[in-house]
C-alpha positions as CSV (number, residue, x, y, z in Angstrom):
1,X,17.0,43.8,27.5
2,X,14.3,41.4,26.2
3,X,14.4,40.8,22.6
4,X,11.6,39.2,21.1
5,X,10.6,37.3,17.5
6,X,7.8,36.8,16.0
7,X,7.4,34.2,13.3
8,X,5.1,33.0,10.7
9,X,4.5,29.2,10.3
10,X,2.9,28.0,6.9
11,X,1.5,23.9,7.8
12,X,0.6,21.6,4.9
13,X,-3.0,20.3,5.1
14,X,-1.7,17.6,6.6
15,X,0.1,19.3,9.4
16,X,-2.1,21.4,9.8
17,X,-4.7,19.3,12.2
18,X,-1.8,17.6,13.8
19,X,-0.2,21.1,14.6
20,X,-4.0,22.2,15.9
21,X,-4.4,19.1,18.2
22,X,-1.0,19.9,20.0
23,X,-1.7,23.7,20.8
24,X,-5.4,22.9,22.2
25,X,-4.0,20.0,24.6
26,X,-1.5,23.0,25.9
27,X,-4.2,24.8,25.8
28,X,-5.7,22.5,27.8
29,X,-3.3,21.3,30.1
30,X,-1.9,24.9,30.5
31,X,-5.6,26.1,31.6
32,X,-6.9,22.7,33.6
33,X,-3.2,23.3,35.7
34,X,-3.3,27.0,36.2
35,X,-7.2,25.7,37.7
36,X,-6.1,23.0,40.3
37,X,-2.7,25.4,41.0
38,X,-5.5,28.5,42.1
39,X,-8.2,26.0,44.1
40,X,-4.9,24.1,46.0
41,X,-3.7,28.3,47.1
42,X,-7.8,29.4,47.8
43,X,-8.9,26.8,49.9
44,X,-5.4,25.6,51.8
45,X,-3.0,28.2,50.4
46,X,-1.0,25.4,49.6
47,X,1.4,25.9,46.6
48,X,1.7,22.5,43.6
49,X,5.3,22.2,42.9
50,X,6.1,21.7,39.2
51,X,6.7,17.5,40.2
52,X,3.2,17.2,42.2
53,X,2.3,19.1,38.3
54,X,3.8,16.0,36.4
55,X,2.6,13.7,38.0
56,X,-0.7,15.0,38.0
57,X,0.3,15.2,34.1
58,X,0.8,11.2,33.6
59,X,-2.7,10.4,35.6
60,X,-4.5,12.8,32.7
61,X,-2.5,10.9,30.4
62,X,-4.0,7.7,31.6
63,X,-7.7,8.6,31.7
64,X,-7.2,10.5,28.5
65,X,-5.3,9.1,25.8
66,X,-5.7,11.6,23.2
67,X,-2.9,13.4,25.6
68,X,-0.3,10.6,25.2
69,X,-0.5,11.5,21.3
70,X,0.2,14.4,21.7
71,X,4.3,15.2,22.3
72,X,5.1,15.0,25.7
73,X,7.7,18.3,25.8
74,X,4.8,21.1,24.9
75,X,2.1,19.6,27.8
76,X,5.0,18.9,30.6
77,X,6.0,22.7,29.9
78,X,2.8,24.1,29.8
79,X,2.3,23.0,33.2
80,X,5.6,25.0,34.1
81,X,6.6,28.7,33.6
82,X,9.0,27.4,31.3
83,X,6.2,27.9,28.4
84,X,4.2,30.9,27.5
85,X,0.7,31.6,28.8
86,X,-1.0,28.8,26.5
87,X,-4.9,30.7,27.2
């Protein structure tokens, strides 16, 4: 049996921008990773592994400094099946 929990967050004024930034980075990583996986499958019938995804995320962090300011766990989970859809 599946259970669902619903939580309501009440961030302070100083926490709200950081929370929004973290969620935006998760959405960006999830959507771009999904696009890469889809493109690889459609063009080459090649499935990108979680290991390859993490290597790509490391490269993105070098290219985009704002990704480095976000906590590492949400970013890496965005590209895996452990993170819920972050659309």
